[in-house]
N, CA, C, O and the ligand as a Tripos MOL2 file, in Angstrom:
@<TRIPOS>MOLECULE
protein
  285   283    72     0     0
PROTEIN
NO_CHARGES

@<TRIPOS>ATOM
      1 N          21.0940  -35.8980  -98.3960 N.3       1 MET1
      2 CA         20.3400  -36.0370  -97.1390 C.3       1 MET1
      3 C          19.5680  -37.3490  -97.1120 C.2       1 MET1
      4 O          18.9120  -37.7240  -98.0840 O.2       1 MET1
      5 N          19.6590  -38.0160  -96.0150 N.am      2 SER2
      6 CA         18.9080  -39.2510  -95.8430 C.3       2 SER2
      7 C          17.4420  -38.9390  -95.5610 C.2       2 SER2
      8 O          17.1070  -37.9070  -94.9790 O.2       2 SER2
      9 N          16.5860  -39.8500  -95.9850 N.am      3 LYS3
     10 CA         15.1660  -39.6590  -95.7120 C.3       3 LYS3
     11 C          14.7910  -40.1730  -94.3270 C.2       3 LYS3
     12 O          13.6830  -39.9450  -93.8420 O.2       3 LYS3
     13 N          15.7300  -40.8680  -93.7040 N.am      4 ALA4
     14 CA         15.4750  -41.3740  -92.3500 C.3       4 ALA4
     15 C          15.2090  -40.1890  -91.4270 C.2       4 ALA4
     16 O          15.9090  -39.1780  -91.4800 O.2       4 ALA4
     17 N          14.2130  -40.3240  -90.6010 N.am      5 GLN5
     18 CA         13.8640  -39.2190  -89.7180 C.3       5 GLN5
     19 C          14.4370  -39.4510  -88.3310 C.2       5 GLN5
     20 O          14.1980  -40.4860  -87.7080 O.2       5 GLN5
     21 N          15.1830  -38.4900  -87.8680 N.am      6 ASN6
     22 CA         15.6680  -38.6640  -86.5100 C.3       6 ASN6
     23 C          14.6040  -38.1920  -85.5200 C.2       6 ASN6
     24 O          13.7740  -37.3440  -85.8490 O.2       6 ASN6
     25 N          14.6340  -38.7360  -84.3260 N.am      7 PRO7
     26 CA         13.5780  -38.4560  -83.3420 C.3       7 PRO7
     27 C          13.4310  -36.9620  -83.0250 C.2       7 PRO7
     28 O          12.3240  -36.4830  -82.7810 O.2       7 PRO7
     29 N          14.5400  -36.2380  -83.0310 N.am      8 ASP8
     30 CA         14.4570  -34.8080  -82.7370 C.3       8 ASP8
     31 C          13.6610  -34.0660  -83.7860 C.2       8 ASP8
     32 O          12.8470  -33.2010  -83.4610 O.2       8 ASP8
     33 N          13.8960  -34.4060  -85.0620 N.am      9 ALA9
     34 CA         13.1760  -33.7370  -86.1420 C.3       9 ALA9
     35 C          11.6900  -34.0760  -86.0700 C.2       9 ALA9
     36 O          10.8400  -33.2110  -86.2860 O.2       9 ALA9
     37 N          11.3820  -35.3210  -85.7700 N.am     10 ALA10
     38 CA          9.9890  -35.7420  -85.6600 C.3      10 ALA10
     39 C           9.3120  -34.9890  -84.5140 C.2      10 ALA10
     40 O           8.1560  -34.5790  -84.6150 O.2      10 ALA10
     41 N          10.0490  -34.8220  -83.4440 N.am     11 LEU11
     42 CA          9.5030  -34.1080  -82.2900 C.3      11 LEU11
     43 C           9.2520  -32.6420  -82.6300 C.2      11 LEU11
     44 O           8.2390  -32.0620  -82.2390 O.2      11 LEU11
     45 N          10.1970  -32.0570  -83.3660 N.am     12 ARG12
     46 CA         10.0180  -30.6420  -83.7510 C.3      12 ARG12
     47 C           8.8160  -30.4590  -84.6620 C.2      12 ARG12
     48 O           8.0860  -29.4740  -84.5570 O.2      12 ARG12
     49 N           8.6140  -31.4350  -85.5750 N.am     13 ARG13
     50 CA          7.4400  -31.3440  -86.4460 C.3      13 ARG13
     51 C           6.1530  -31.4590  -85.6390 C.2      13 ARG13
     52 O           5.1800  -30.7490  -85.8940 O.2      13 ARG13
     53 N           6.1610  -32.3680  -84.6580 N.am     14 PHE14
     54 CA          5.0160  -32.5550  -83.7730 C.3      14 PHE14
     55 C           4.7230  -31.2400  -83.0360 C.2      14 PHE14
     56 O           3.5710  -30.8200  -82.9250 O.2      14 PHE14
     57 N           5.7780  -30.6060  -82.5420 N.am     15 GLU15
     58 CA          5.6060  -29.3490  -81.8110 C.3      15 GLU15
     59 C           5.0790  -28.2380  -82.7190 C.2      15 GLU15
     60 O           4.2630  -27.4150  -82.3040 O.2      15 GLU15
     61 N           5.5600  -28.2290  -83.9680 N.am     16 ARG16
     62 CA          5.0860  -27.2130  -84.8990 C.3      16 ARG16
     63 C           3.6030  -27.4010  -85.2250 C.2      16 ARG16
     64 O           2.8540  -26.4290  -85.3310 O.2      16 ARG16
     65 N           3.1870  -28.6680  -85.3820 N.am     17 ARG17
     66 CA          1.7670  -28.9320  -85.6540 C.3      17 ARG17
     67 C           0.9110  -28.5000  -84.4780 C.2      17 ARG17
     68 O          -0.1670  -27.9290  -84.6470 O.2      17 ARG17
     69 N           1.4130  -28.7860  -83.2770 N.am     18 LEU18
     70 CA          0.6850  -28.3740  -82.0840 C.3      18 LEU18
     71 C           0.6040  -26.8540  -82.0080 C.2      18 LEU18
     72 O          -0.4390  -26.2960  -81.6670 O.2      18 LEU18
     73 N           1.7120  -26.1880  -82.3290 N.am     19 ALA19
     74 CA          1.7510  -24.7240  -82.2560 C.3      19 ALA19
     75 C           0.7050  -24.1070  -83.1800 C.2      19 ALA19
     76 O           0.1170  -23.0760  -82.8540 O.2      19 ALA19
     77 N           0.4720  -24.7380  -84.3370 N.am     20 ARG20
     78 CA         -0.5170  -24.2230  -85.2870 C.3      20 ARG20
     79 C          -1.9270  -24.2430  -84.7270 C.2      20 ARG20
     80 O          -2.7730  -23.4510  -85.1400 O.2      20 ARG20
     81 N          -2.1850  -25.1500  -83.7860 N.am     21 VAL21
     82 CA         -3.5170  -25.1970  -83.1890 C.3      21 VAL21
     83 C          -3.5030  -24.6060  -81.7750 C.2      21 VAL21
     84 O          -4.4270  -24.8190  -80.9890 O.2      21 VAL21
     85 N          -2.4380  -23.8620  -81.4700 N.am     22 GLY22
     86 CA         -2.3940  -23.1240  -80.2010 C.3      22 GLY22
     87 C          -2.0620  -23.9590  -78.9910 C.2      22 GLY22
     88 O          -2.5000  -23.6680  -77.8780 O.2      22 GLY22
     89 N          -1.2850  -24.9970  -79.2130 N.am     23 VAL23
     90 CA         -0.9460  -25.9010  -78.1190 C.3      23 VAL23
     91 C           0.5680  -26.0240  -77.9780 C.2      23 VAL23
     92 O           1.3010  -26.0520  -78.9670 O.2      23 VAL23
     93 N           1.0050  -26.0950  -76.7640 N.am     24 GLU24
     94 CA          2.4270  -26.2390  -76.4990 C.3      24 GLU24
     95 C           2.6750  -27.5810  -75.8340 C.2      24 GLU24
     96 O           1.9430  -27.9860  -74.9310 O.2      24 GLU24
     97 N           3.7110  -28.2630  -76.2890 N.am     25 LEU25
     98 CA          4.0950  -29.5160  -75.6520 C.3      25 LEU25
     99 C           4.9410  -29.1720  -74.4290 C.2      25 LEU25
    100 O           6.0160  -28.5840  -74.5490 O.2      25 LEU25
    101 N           4.4480  -29.5430  -73.2660 N.am     26 VAL26
    102 CA          5.1550  -29.2200  -72.0280 C.3      26 VAL26
    103 C           6.1610  -30.3120  -71.7010 C.2      26 VAL26
    104 O           7.3320  -30.0440  -71.4350 O.2      26 VAL26
    105 N           5.6820  -31.5370  -71.7280 N.am     27 ASP27
    106 CA          6.5580  -32.6420  -71.3550 C.3      27 ASP27
    107 C           6.1420  -33.9020  -72.1050 C.2      27 ASP27
    108 O           5.0810  -34.4710  -71.8470 O.2      27 ASP27
    109 N           6.9810  -34.3220  -73.0220 N.am     28 LEU28
    110 CA          6.6470  -35.4890  -73.8350 C.3      28 LEU28
    111 C           6.5730  -36.7660  -72.9970 C.2      28 LEU28
    112 O           5.7570  -37.6450  -73.2730 O.2      28 LEU28
    113 N           7.4260  -36.8670  -71.9720 N.am     29 SER29
    114 CA          7.4780  -38.1110  -71.1970 C.3      29 SER29
    115 C           6.1880  -38.3330  -70.4090 C.2      29 SER29
    116 O           5.7920  -39.4750  -70.1760 O.2      29 SER29
    117 N           5.5350  -37.2530  -69.9990 N.am     30 THR30
    118 CA          4.2750  -37.4070  -69.2740 C.3      30 THR30
    119 C           3.0770  -37.1390  -70.1780 C.2      30 THR30
    120 O           1.9330  -37.3730  -69.7880 O.2      30 THR30
    121 N           3.3470  -36.6430  -71.4010 N.am     31 GLY31
    122 CA          2.2630  -36.3320  -72.3240 C.3      31 GLY31
    123 C           1.5180  -35.0680  -71.9400 C.2      31 GLY31
    124 O           0.3250  -34.9300  -72.2110 O.2      31 GLY31
    125 N           2.2290  -34.1460  -71.3080 N.am     32 GLU32
    126 CA          1.5560  -32.9290  -70.8650 C.3      32 GLU32
    127 C           1.5430  -31.8640  -71.9570 C.2      32 GLU32
    128 O           2.5760  -31.5330  -72.5400 O.2      32 GLU32
    129 N           0.3480  -31.3380  -72.2170 N.am     33 LEU33
    130 CA          0.1770  -30.2600  -73.1890 C.3      33 LEU33
    131 C          -0.3620  -29.0340  -72.4700 C.2      33 LEU33
    132 O          -0.9180  -29.1310  -71.3760 O.2      33 LEU33
    133 N          -0.1890  -27.8930  -73.0960 N.am     34 SER34
    134 CA         -0.7060  -26.6760  -72.5040 C.3      34 SER34
    135 C          -1.2730  -25.7800  -73.5930 C.2      34 SER34
    136 O          -0.7050  -25.6730  -74.6800 O.2      34 SER34
    137 N          -2.3930  -25.1380  -73.2960 N.am     35 CYS35
    138 CA         -3.0290  -24.2420  -74.2490 C.3      35 CYS35
    139 C          -2.3340  -22.8880  -74.2030 C.2      35 CYS35
    140 O          -2.1120  -22.3310  -73.1280 O.2      35 CYS35
    141 N          -1.9900  -22.3590  -75.3840 N.am     36 THR36
    142 CA         -1.2930  -21.0710  -75.3880 C.3      36 THR36
    143 C          -2.2750  -19.9060  -75.2240 C.2      36 THR36
    144 O          -1.8490  -18.7700  -75.0110 O.2      36 THR36
    145 N          -3.5720  -20.1700  -75.3180 N.am     37 SER37
    146 CA         -4.5540  -19.1050  -75.1250 C.3      37 SER37
    147 C          -4.9130  -18.9200  -73.6590 C.2      37 SER37
    148 O          -4.8890  -17.8020  -73.1440 O.2      37 SER37
    149 N          -5.2490  -20.0260  -72.9870 N.am     38 CYS38
    150 CA         -5.7160  -19.8990  -71.6040 C.3      38 CYS38
    151 C          -4.7360  -20.5070  -70.6070 C.2      38 CYS38
    152 O          -4.9660  -20.4550  -69.3980 O.2      38 CYS38
    153 N          -3.6380  -21.0870  -71.1110 N.am     39 CYS39
    154 CA         -2.6070  -21.6820  -70.2570 C.3      39 CYS39
    155 C          -3.0850  -22.9040  -69.4770 C.2      39 CYS39
    156 O          -2.3980  -23.3740  -68.5700 O.2      39 CYS39
    157 N          -4.2470  -23.4100  -69.8270 N.am     40 LYS40
    158 CA         -4.7390  -24.6330  -69.2120 C.3      40 LYS40
    159 C          -3.8720  -25.8040  -69.6700 C.2      40 LYS40
    160 O          -3.4990  -25.8860  -70.8400 O.2      40 LYS40
    161 N          -3.5580  -26.6940  -68.7570 N.am     41 GLY41
    162 CA         -2.7730  -27.8640  -69.1020 C.3      41 GLY41
    163 C          -3.6170  -29.1280  -69.0770 C.2      41 GLY41
    164 O          -4.5880  -29.2170  -68.3260 O.2      41 GLY41
    165 N          -3.2510  -30.0920  -69.8860 N.am     42 TRP42
    166 CA         -3.9120  -31.4080  -69.8500 C.3      42 TRP42
    167 C          -2.9440  -32.4450  -70.3460 C.2      42 TRP42
    168 O          -1.8630  -32.1240  -70.8420 O.2      42 TRP42
    169 N          -3.3360  -33.6870  -70.2120 N.am     43 TRP43
    170 CA         -2.4680  -34.7820  -70.6280 C.3      43 TRP43
    171 C          -3.1440  -35.6060  -71.7040 C.2      43 TRP43
    172 O          -4.3330  -35.9100  -71.6180 O.2      43 TRP43
    173 N          -2.3840  -35.9590  -72.7050 N.am     44 PHE44
    174 CA         -2.9340  -36.8830  -73.6890 C.3      44 PHE44
    175 C          -2.3660  -38.2610  -73.4020 C.2      44 PHE44
    176 O          -1.2190  -38.4060  -72.9810 O.2      44 PHE44
    177 N          -3.1820  -39.2520  -73.6340 N.am     45 ASN45
    178 CA         -2.7330  -40.6160  -73.4420 C.3      45 ASN45
    179 C          -2.6390  -41.3040  -74.7840 C.2      45 ASN45
    180 O          -3.5310  -41.1960  -75.6250 O.2      45 ASN45
    181 N          -1.5570  -42.0030  -74.9660 N.am     46 LEU46
    182 CA         -1.4110  -42.7400  -76.2090 C.3      46 LEU46
    183 C          -2.2380  -44.0110  -76.1290 C.2      46 LEU46
    184 O          -2.2860  -44.6800  -75.0970 O.2      46 LEU46
    185 N          -2.8750  -44.3220  -77.2200 N.am     47 ARG47
    186 CA         -3.6030  -45.5820  -77.2990 C.3      47 ARG47
    187 C          -2.5850  -46.7030  -77.3650 C.2      47 ARG47
    188 O          -1.4220  -46.4760  -77.6980 O.2      47 ARG47
    189 N          -3.0230  -47.9170  -77.0480 N.am     48 PRO48
    190 CA         -2.1130  -49.0540  -77.2230 C.3      48 PRO48
    191 C          -1.5580  -49.0420  -78.6450 C.2      48 PRO48
    192 O          -2.3120  -48.8870  -79.6060 O.2      48 PRO48
    193 N          -0.2600  -49.2040  -78.7770 N.am     49 GLY49
    194 CA          0.3480  -49.1340  -80.0960 C.3      49 GLY49
    195 C           0.8820  -47.7370  -80.3760 C.2      49 GLY49
    196 O           1.4590  -47.4950  -81.4360 O.2      49 GLY49
    197 N           0.6970  -46.8260  -79.4460 N.am     50 GLY50
    198 CA          1.2870  -45.5070  -79.5710 C.3      50 GLY50
    199 C           0.5480  -44.5560  -80.4740 C.2      50 GLY50
    200 O           1.1130  -43.5550  -80.9150 O.2      50 GLY50
    201 N          -0.7180  -44.8510  -80.7620 N.am     51 ARG51
    202 CA         -1.4830  -43.9400  -81.6210 C.3      51 ARG51
    203 C          -2.1010  -42.8210  -80.8010 C.2      51 ARG51
    204 O          -2.5400  -43.0130  -79.6670 O.2      51 ARG51
    205 N          -2.1190  -41.6520  -81.4140 N.am     52 LEU52
    206 CA         -2.7600  -40.5150  -80.7640 C.3      52 LEU52
    207 C          -4.2570  -40.6060  -81.0050 C.2      52 LEU52
    208 O          -4.7000  -40.9110  -82.1130 O.2      52 LEU52
    209 N          -5.0210  -40.3450  -79.9810 N.am     53 TYR53
    210 CA         -6.4630  -40.4010  -80.2060 C.3      53 TYR53
    211 C          -6.9340  -39.1030  -80.8550 C.2      53 TYR53
    212 O          -6.2770  -38.0660  -80.7680 O.2      53 TYR53
    213 N          -8.0650  -39.1890  -81.4920 N.am     54 ARG54
    214 CA         -8.6500  -38.0580  -82.1940 C.3      54 ARG54
    215 C          -8.9260  -36.9160  -81.2060 C.2      54 ARG54
    216 O          -9.5250  -37.1250  -80.1510 O.2      54 ARG54
    217 N          -8.4900  -35.7330  -81.5610 N.am     55 GLY55
    218 CA         -8.7820  -34.5820  -80.7130 C.3      55 GLY55
    219 C          -7.9130  -34.4650  -79.4770 C.2      55 GLY55
    220 O          -8.2320  -33.7100  -78.5580 O.2      55 GLY55
    221 N          -6.8260  -35.2030  -79.4480 N.am     56 PHE56
    222 CA         -5.9460  -35.1590  -78.2580 C.3      56 PHE56
    223 C          -5.4040  -33.7570  -78.0020 C.2      56 PHE56
    224 O          -5.0170  -33.4180  -76.8840 O.2      56 PHE56
    225 N          -5.3840  -32.9460  -79.0700 N.am     57 TRP57
    226 CA         -4.7860  -31.6180  -78.9980 C.3      57 TRP57
    227 C          -5.7730  -30.5420  -78.5790 C.2      57 TRP57
    228 O          -5.4110  -29.3710  -78.4580 O.2      57 TRP57
    229 N          -7.0160  -30.9390  -78.3580 N.am     58 LYS58
    230 CA         -8.0170  -29.9100  -78.0610 C.3      58 LYS58
    231 C          -7.9620  -29.4390  -76.6130 C.2      58 LYS58
    232 O          -7.9040  -30.2370  -75.6780 O.2      58 LYS58
    233 N          -7.9830  -28.1420  -76.4610 N.am     59 CYS59
    234 CA         -7.9940  -27.5450  -75.1320 C.3      59 CYS59
    235 C          -9.3060  -27.9130  -74.4310 C.2      59 CYS59
    236 O         -10.3740  -27.8290  -75.0380 O.2      59 CYS59
    237 N          -9.2340  -28.3200  -73.1600 N.am     60 PRO60
    238 CA        -10.4550  -28.6730  -72.4170 C.3      60 PRO60
    239 C         -11.4310  -27.5010  -72.3380 C.2      60 PRO60
    240 O         -12.6320  -27.6990  -72.1480 O.2      60 PRO60
    241 N         -10.9120  -26.2800  -72.4850 N.am     61 GLN61
    242 CA        -11.7650  -25.0960  -72.4150 C.3      61 GLN61
    243 C         -12.3270  -24.7270  -73.7860 C.2      61 GLN61
    244 O         -13.1430  -23.8120  -73.9040 O.2      61 GLN61
    245 N         -11.8890  -25.4410  -74.8150 N.am     62 GLY62
    246 CA        -12.4370  -25.2160  -76.1530 C.3      62 GLY62
    247 C         -11.8160  -24.0670  -76.9360 C.2      62 GLY62
    248 O         -12.3640  -23.6520  -77.9570 O.2      62 GLY62
    249 N         -10.6850  -23.5490  -76.4760 N.am     63 CYS63
    250 CA        -10.0540  -22.4010  -77.1420 C.3      63 CYS63
    251 C          -9.7680  -22.6550  -78.6130 C.2      63 CYS63
    252 O          -9.9360  -21.7610  -79.4420 O.2      63 CYS63
    253 N          -9.3410  -23.8540  -78.9390 N.am     64 ASN64
    254 CA         -8.9200  -24.1270  -80.3140 C.3      64 ASN64
    255 C          -9.8870  -25.0480  -81.0470 C.2      64 ASN64
    256 O          -9.5090  -25.7500  -81.9840 O.2      64 ASN64
    257 N         -11.1480  -25.0320  -80.6000 N.am     65 ASP65
    258 CA        -12.1590  -25.8890  -81.2060 C.3      65 ASP65
    259 C         -12.2940  -25.7150  -82.7200 C.2      65 ASP65
    260 O         -12.5480  -26.6810  -83.4410 O.2      65 ASP65
    261 N         -12.1240  -24.4840  -83.1950 N.am     66 GLY66
    262 CA        -12.3070  -24.2250  -84.6150 C.3      66 GLY66
    263 C         -11.1100  -24.5970  -85.4610 C.2      66 GLY66
    264 O         -11.1570  -24.4960  -86.6870 O.2      66 GLY66
    265 N         -10.0480  -25.0200  -84.8240 N.am     67 GLN67
    266 CA         -8.8170  -25.3510  -85.5540 C.3      67 GLN67
    267 C          -8.8610  -26.7930  -86.0240 C.2      67 GLN67
    268 O          -9.6390  -27.6120  -85.5350 O.2      67 GLN67
    269 N          -8.0070  -27.0730  -86.9820 N.am     68 SER68
    270 CA         -7.8770  -28.4860  -87.3250 C.3      68 SER68
    271 C          -6.4070  -28.8630  -87.3460 C.2      68 SER68
    272 O          -5.5690  -28.1590  -87.9100 O.2      68 SER68
    273 N          -6.1280  -29.9550  -86.7370 N.am     69 TYR69
    274 CA         -4.7760  -30.4530  -86.6170 C.3      69 TYR69
    275 C          -4.4290  -31.2750  -87.8450 C.2      69 TYR69
    276 O          -5.1210  -32.2400  -88.1690 O.2      69 TYR69
    277 N          -3.3640  -30.8980  -88.5250 N.am     70 SER70
    278 CA         -2.9810  -31.6630  -89.7000 C.3      70 SER70
    279 C          -1.7830  -32.5430  -89.3800 C.2      70 SER70
    280 O          -0.8500  -32.1260  -88.6930 O.2      70 SER70
    281 N          -1.8240  -33.7290  -89.8750 N.am     71 ARG71
    282 CA         -0.7530  -34.6630  -89.6060 C.3      71 ARG71
    283 C           0.4070  -34.4840  -90.5410 C.2      71 ARG71
    284 O           1.3990  -35.2050  -90.4390 O.2      71 ARG71
    285 ZN         -7.3940  -23.0110  -73.7750 Zn       72 ZN72
@<TRIPOS>BOND
     1     1     2 1
     2     2     3 1
     3     3     4 2
     4     3     5 am
     5     5     6 1
     6     6     7 1
     7     7     8 2
     8     7     9 am
     9     9    10 1
    10    10    11 1
    11    11    12 2
    12    11    13 am
    13    13    14 1
    14    14    15 1
    15    15    16 2
    16    15    17 am
    17    17    18 1
    18    18    19 1
    19    19    20 2
    20    19    21 am
    21    21    22 1
    22    22    23 1
    23    23    24 2
    24    23    25 am
    25    25    26 1
    26    26    27 1
    27    27    28 2
    28    27    29 am
    29    29    30 1
    30    30    31 1
    31    31    32 2
    32    31    33 am
    33    33    34 1
    34    34    35 1
    35    35    36 2
    36    35    37 am
    37    37    38 1
    38    38    39 1
    39    39    40 2
    40    39    41 am
    41    41    42 1
    42    42    43 1
    43    43    44 2
    44    43    45 am
    45    45    46 1
    46    46    47 1
    47    47    48 2
    48    47    49 am
    49    49    50 1
    50    50    51 1
    51    51    52 2
    52    51    53 am
    53    53    54 1
    54    54    55 1
    55    55    56 2
    56    55    57 am
    57    57    58 1
    58    58    59 1
    59    59    60 2
    60    59    61 am
    61    61    62 1
    62    62    63 1
    63    63    64 2
    64    63    65 am
    65    65    66 1
    66    66    67 1
    67    67    68 2
    68    67    69 am
    69    69    70 1
    70    70    71 1
    71    71    72 2
    72    71    73 am
    73    73    74 1
    74    74    75 1
    75    75    76 2
    76    75    77 am
    77    77    78 1
    78    78    79 1
    79    79    80 2
    80    79    81 am
    81    81    82 1
    82    82    83 1
    83    83    84 2
    84    83    85 am
    85    85    86 1
    86    86    87 1
    87    87    88 2
    88    87    89 am
    89    89    90 1
    90    90    91 1
    91    91    92 2
    92    91    93 am
    93    93    94 1
    94    94    95 1
    95    95    96 2
    96    95    97 am
    97    97    98 1
    98    98    99 1
    99    99   100 2
   100    99   101 am
   101   101   102 1
   102   102   103 1
   103   103   104 2
   104   103   105 am
   105   105   106 1
   106   106   107 1
   107   107   108 2
   108   107   109 am
   109   109   110 1
   110   110   111 1
   111   111   112 2
   112   111   113 am
   113   113   114 1
   114   114   115 1
   115   115   116 2
   116   115   117 am
   117   117   118 1
   118   118   119 1
   119   119   120 2
   120   119   121 am
   121   121   122 1
   122   122   123 1
   123   123   124 2
   124   123   125 am
   125   125   126 1
   126   126   127 1
   127   127   128 2
   128   127   129 am
   129   129   130 1
   130   130   131 1
   131   131   132 2
   132   131   133 am
   133   133   134 1
   134   134   135 1
   135   135   136 2
   136   135   137 am
   137   137   138 1
   138   138   139 1
   139   139   140 2
   140   139   141 am
   141   141   142 1
   142   142   143 1
   143   143   144 2
   144   143   145 am
   145   145   146 1
   146   146   147 1
   147   147   148 2
   148   147   149 am
   149   149   150 1
   150   150   151 1
   151   151   152 2
   152   151   153 am
   153   153   154 1
   154   154   155 1
   155   155   156 2
   156   155   157 am
   157   157   158 1
   158   158   159 1
   159   159   160 2
   160   159   161 am
   161   161   162 1
   162   162   163 1
   163   163   164 2
   164   163   165 am
   165   165   166 1
   166   166   167 1
   167   167   168 2
   168   167   169 am
   169   169   170 1
   170   170   171 1
   171   171   172 2
   172   171   173 am
   173   173   174 1
   174   174   175 1
   175   175   176 2
   176   175   177 am
   177   177   178 1
   178   178   179 1
   179   179   180 2
   180   179   181 am
   181   181   182 1
   182   182   183 1
   183   183   184 2
   184   183   185 am
   185   185   186 1
   186   186   187 1
   187   187   188 2
   188   187   189 am
   189   189   190 1
   190   190   191 1
   191   191   192 2
   192   191   193 am
   193   193   194 1
   194   194   195 1
   195   195   196 2
   196   195   197 am
   197   197   198 1
   198   198   199 1
   199   199   200 2
   200   199   201 am
   201   201   202 1
   202   202   203 1
   203   203   204 2
   204   203   205 am
   205   205   206 1
   206   206   207 1
   207   207   208 2
   208   207   209 am
   209   209   210 1
   210   210   211 1
   211   211   212 2
   212   211   213 am
   213   213   214 1
   214   214   215 1
   215   215   216 2
   216   215   217 am
   217   217   218 1
   218   218   219 1
   219   219   220 2
   220   219   221 am
   221   221   222 1
   222   222   223 1
   223   223   224 2
   224   223   225 am
   225   225   226 1
   226   226   227 1
   227   227   228 2
   228   227   229 am
   229   229   230 1
   230   230   231 1
   231   231   232 2
   232   231   233 am
   233   233   234 1
   234   234   235 1
   235   235   236 2
   236   235   237 am
   237   237   238 1
   238   238   239 1
   239   239   240 2
   240   239   241 am
   241   241   242 1
   242   242   243 1
   243   243   244 2
   244   243   245 am
   245   245   246 1
   246   246   247 1
   247   247   248 2
   248   247   249 am
   249   249   250 1
   250   250   251 1
   251   251   252 2
   252   251   253 am
   253   253   254 1
   254   254   255 1
   255   255   256 2
   256   255   257 am
   257   257   258 1
   258   258   259 1
   259   259   260 2
   260   259   261 am
   261   261   262 1
   262   262   263 1
   263   263   264 2
   264   263   265 am
   265   265   266 1
   266   266   267 1
   267   267   268 2
   268   267   269 am
   269   269   270 1
   270   270   271 1
   271   271   272 2
   272   271   273 am
   273   273   274 1
   274   274   275 1
   275   275   276 2
   276   275   277 am
   277   277   278 1
   278   278   279 1
   279   279   280 2
   280   279   281 am
   281   281   282 1
   282   282   283 1
   283   283   284 2
@<TRIPOS>SUBSTRUCTURE
     1 MET1         2 RESIDUE 1 A MET
     2 SER2         6 RESIDUE 1 A SER
     3 LYS3        10 RESIDUE 1 A LYS
     4 ALA4        14 RESIDUE 1 A ALA
     5 GLN5        18 RESIDUE 1 A GLN
     6 ASN6        22 RESIDUE 1 A ASN
     7 PRO7        26 RESIDUE 1 A PRO
     8 ASP8        30 RESIDUE 1 A ASP
     9 ALA9        34 RESIDUE 1 A ALA
    10 ALA10       38 RESIDUE 1 A ALA
    11 LEU11       42 RESIDUE 1 A LEU
    12 ARG12       46 RESIDUE 1 A ARG
    13 ARG13       50 RESIDUE 1 A ARG
    14 PHE14       54 RESIDUE 1 A PHE
    15 GLU15       58 RESIDUE 1 A GLU
    16 ARG16       62 RESIDUE 1 A ARG
    17 ARG17       66 RESIDUE 1 A ARG
    18 LEU18       70 RESIDUE 1 A LEU
    19 ALA19       74 RESIDUE 1 A ALA
    20 ARG20       78 RESIDUE 1 A ARG
    21 VAL21       82 RESIDUE 1 A VAL
    22 GLY22       86 RESIDUE 1 A GLY
    23 VAL23       90 RESIDUE 1 A VAL
    24 GLU24       94 RESIDUE 1 A GLU
    25 LEU25       98 RESIDUE 1 A LEU
    26 VAL26      102 RESIDUE 1 A VAL
    27 ASP27      106 RESIDUE 1 A ASP
    28 LEU28      110 RESIDUE 1 A LEU
    29 SER29      114 RESIDUE 1 A SER
    30 THR30      118 RESIDUE 1 A THR
    31 GLY31      122 RESIDUE 1 A GLY
    32 GLU32      126 RESIDUE 1 A GLU
    33 LEU33      130 RESIDUE 1 A LEU
    34 SER34      134 RESIDUE 1 A SER
    35 CYS35      138 RESIDUE 1 A CYS
    36 THR36      142 RESIDUE 1 A THR
    37 SER37      146 RESIDUE 1 A SER
    38 CYS38      150 RESIDUE 1 A CYS
    39 CYS39      154 RESIDUE 1 A CYS
    40 LYS40      158 RESIDUE 1 A LYS
    41 GLY41      162 RESIDUE 1 A GLY
    42 TRP42      166 RESIDUE 1 A TRP
    43 TRP43      170 RESIDUE 1 A TRP
    44 PHE44      174 RESIDUE 1 A PHE
    45 ASN45      178 RESIDUE 1 A ASN
    46 LEU46      182 RESIDUE 1 A LEU
    47 ARG47      186 RESIDUE 1 A ARG
    48 PRO48      190 RESIDUE 1 A PRO
    49 GLY49      194 RESIDUE 1 A GLY
    50 GLY50      198 RESIDUE 1 A GLY
    51 ARG51      202 RESIDUE 1 A ARG
    52 LEU52      206 RESIDUE 1 A LEU
    53 TYR53      210 RESIDUE 1 A TYR
    54 ARG54      214 RESIDUE 1 A ARG
    55 GLY55      218 RESIDUE 1 A GLY
    56 PHE56      222 RESIDUE 1 A PHE
    57 TRP57      226 RESIDUE 1 A TRP
    58 LYS58      230 RESIDUE 1 A LYS
    59 CYS59      234 RESIDUE 1 A CYS
    60 PRO60      238 RESIDUE 1 A PRO
    61 GLN61      242 RESIDUE 1 A GLN
    62 GLY62      246 RESIDUE 1 A GLY
    63 CYS63      250 RESIDUE 1 A CYS
    64 ASN64      254 RESIDUE 1 A ASN
    65 ASP65      258 RESIDUE 1 A ASP
    66 GLY66      262 RESIDUE 1 A GLY
    67 GLN67      266 RESIDUE 1 A GLN
    68 SER68      270 RESIDUE 1 A SER
    69 TYR69      274 RESIDUE 1 A TYR
    70 SER70      278 RESIDUE 1 A SER
    71 ARG71      282 RESIDUE 1 A ARG
    72 ZN72       285 GROUP 0 **** ****
């Protein structure tokens, strides 16, 4: 097996990390996320250079405040 990561696998890992903190990726192209507890949706914006900002995964209603997102 090659260590090269294909985009699909990277996306699945991203989705799994989000799932652990109660978040569902709705649409990667628009950056839409949704909370699995309250179904509230929000959008994360990538910083210049494509970096995710701290806490991008947090539900605006605070449902997953006690969780920690691991990279
Ligand atoms: Zn929520």
